[in-house]
C-alpha positions in Angstrom: 25.6 11.0 55.9 25.1 8.5 53.1 27.5 8.2 50.2 26.1 8.3 46.7 27.1 5.5 44.4 27.9 6.8 40.9 27.5 4.4 38.0 30.6 4.3 35.7 30.0 6.2 32.5 31.7 3.3 30.7 29.4 0.6 31.9 27.9 -1.9 29.5 24.4 -0.5 29.9 25.4 3.1 29.1 27.5 2.0 26.1 24.7 0.0 24.7 22.3 2.9 25.2 24.7 5.3 23.5 25.2 2.9 20.6 21.5 2.4 20.1 20.9 6.1 20.2 23.5 6.8 17.6 22.1 4.1 15.3 18.6 5.5 15.7 19.9 9.0 14.8 21.8 7.7 11.7 18.8 5.6 10.6 16.5 8.6 11.0 18.9 10.8 8.9 19.1 8.1 6.2 15.3 7.7 6.2 14.7 11.4 5.8 17.3 11.6 3.0 15.6 8.7 1.1 12.1 10.2 1.5 13.3 13.6 0.2 14.8 11.9 -2.8 11.9 9.7 -3.4 9.2 12.4 -3.2 11.5 15.1 -4.7 11.1 17.3 -1.7 14.7 18.6 -2.1 16.5 19.6 -5.2 17.3 22.6 -7.3 14.5 25.1 -7.5 14.2 27.5 -10.4 12.4 30.8 -10.7 9.9 29.2 -13.1 11.4 30.0 -16.5 13.7 26.9 -16.5 12.2 23.6 -15.6 12.8 19.8 -16.2 9.8 18.5 -18.1 10.7 14.9 -18.5 13.7 12.6 -18.5 14.6 9.1 -19.8 17.4 6.9 -18.5 19.4 5.4 -21.4 22.1 3.8 -19.3 23.2 3.5 -15.7 24.6 7.0 -15.7 23.3 8.4 -18.9 19.9 10.1 -19.5 18.1 12.4 -21.9 16.3 15.3 -20.3 13.7 17.6 -21.8 14.1 21.1 -20.4 11.6 23.9 -20.8 13.0 27.4 -21.0 10.1 29.8 -21.2 8.0 28.6 -24.1 10.9 26.8 -25.8 12.1 23.2 -25.2 15.6 21.7 -25.4 16.8 18.1 -25.3 19.9 17.7 -23.2 22.1 14.6 -22.9 23.5 14.0 -19.4 26.3 11.4 -18.9 29.5 10.7 -17.0 31.3 13.2 -19.3 28.9 16.1 -18.5 26.0 17.7 -20.3 25.5 18.2 -24.0 22.7 20.2 -25.6 21.3 17.8 -28.2 18.8 19.9 -30.0 16.3 22.7 -29.5 12.9 21.6 -30.5 11.1 23.6 -33.2 7.7 22.6 -32.0 7.2 21.9 -28.2 6.2 18.4 -27.1 2.8 18.1 -25.5 3.3 16.1 -22.3 0.6 13.8 -21.0 -0.2 14.3 -17.3 1.3 11.6 -15.0 -1.2 9.0 -13.8 -2.2 9.5 -10.2 -0.5 7.1 -7.8 -2.9 4.6 -6.2 -3.9 5.3 -2.6 -2.2 3.0 -0.1 -5.6 1.5 1.0 -6.6 0.7 -2.6 -3.2 -0.9 -3.3 -3.4 -3.0 -0.1 -7.0 -4.1 -1.0 -5.8 -5.1 -4.4 -2.9 -7.2 -2.9 -5.3 -8.8 -0.4 -7.6 -10.0 -3.2 -4.9 -11.9 -5.1 -5.2 -15.7 -5.0 -2.9 -17.4 -2.5 -2.8 -14.5 0.0 -5.1 -16.2 2.4 -7.9 -13.6 2.1 
């Protein structure tokens, strides 16, 4: 009968593997969180009557937000002290559609054509 040799659960190899696994999981959580914020995949969802139409940062923690409520529009100031309704608009603002983001391949081609890039 042979005796089985068990590796210590606190060996350097197993601790390194555990540490790398934990770092990978934390990194994955942070990457998913960043992507959700960046692409606005998460956030408050309304029923359609109340929506944020546009916003403008006027300071590090202050911004002005144009909110649509049905057919009406209201400007709201948001700052470190809370929210303040600035004014309801008598005539709604016509918003221009946002320009389409360039496709990654087009952007890469543009960067490669610049002088001094070696291409």
